[in-house]
Every structure is written in C-alpha cells, then in structure tokens.
C-alpha positions in Angstrom: -21.5 12.6 17.4 -23.2 9.4 18.5 -23.2 7.9 21.9 -22.3 4.3 22.6 -23.2 2.4 25.7 -21.5 -0.9 26.4 -23.0 -3.2 29.0 -21.8 -6.3 30.9 -18.1 -5.5 30.7 -15.9 -7.7 32.9 -14.6 -5.7 35.9 -11.0 -6.6 35.0 -11.5 -5.0 31.6 -12.9 -1.8 33.2 -10.1 -1.6 35.8 -7.5 -2.2 33.1 -9.0 0.5 31.0 -9.0 3.0 33.9 -5.4 2.1 34.7 -4.3 2.6 31.1 -6.2 5.9 30.9 -4.5 7.1 34.1 -1.0 6.3 32.7 -1.6 8.6 29.8 -3.5 11.3 31.7 -6.8 10.6 30.0 -10.3 9.8 31.2 -11.5 6.2 30.8 -14.0 7.5 28.3 -11.3 9.2 26.2 -9.2 6.1 26.4 -12.1 4.0 25.2 -12.7 6.3 22.3 -9.0 6.1 21.3 -8.9 2.3 21.5 -12.0 2.0 19.3 -10.6 4.5 16.8 -7.2 2.8 16.6 -8.8 -0.6 16.3 -11.4 0.3 13.7 -10.1 3.3 11.7 -6.3 3.3 11.7 -4.5 1.6 8.8 -3.3 -1.8 10.0 0.4 -2.6 9.4 0.8 -5.6 7.1 2.3 -8.7 8.5 5.6 -10.1 7.1 3.6 -12.9 5.4 1.3 -10.3 3.7 4.3 -8.3 2.5 6.1 -11.4 1.1 2.9 -12.6 -0.6 2.5 -9.3 -2.3 6.0 -9.3 -3.8 6.0 -9.9 -7.6 7.4 -13.1 -9.1 11.0 -12.0 -10.0 12.0 -15.2 -11.8 13.3 -18.7 -11.0 16.1 -19.4 -8.5 18.4 -20.2 -11.4 18.1 -16.6 -12.6 19.9 -15.6 -9.4 22.5 -18.3 -9.4 25.9 -17.1 -8.2 28.6 -17.4 -10.8 32.3 -18.0 -9.8 34.7 -15.4 -10.8 37.0 -16.6 -13.5 40.1 -15.2 -11.7 39.0 -17.1 -8.5 39.2 -14.0 -6.3 37.1 -13.6 -3.3 37.3 -9.8 -3.1 34.2 -8.5 -4.9 35.2 -4.8 -4.5 38.8 -5.0 -5.8 
C-alpha cells in the first residue's frame, strides 16, 4: 500500500474529520481512508436527471392518450 501525505489542511477540516471519526469509533486516519475510498472508488448513484435522460423514447404523447369508455363508467376495475 502507498502512503499519502496531505499538507496545509484547514484546521476546521481536520477537527471535523476527527469528530466524525470519533462518532464512528475510528481513527482520523481510518476515516480519511474511508472518505477517499467512498469518494473515488464507490459507484455513484445516478441523479434523477441522469435516469430520465437514459430512458428510451417510448413514443409520442398521442400514443398514450386516454380514451373515454364508451359506457361512460368511471370504475376501471368493474
């Protein structure tokens, strides 16, 4: 495994990292490794916009037009 040294980190970032690590019972170094792993190696969830953009074209709006029942009934399941 490689070593990584990060210099000139804002004190607020360091204290927040230590607090977060303490909440989960980890060392600051272990928390740092976990954050880097999650940020860089875990599969990112797609946003709603990405999911919608990936949907195939299913036709025109007219293809899904609602037709009135000839009997005029509102009960679809009867």
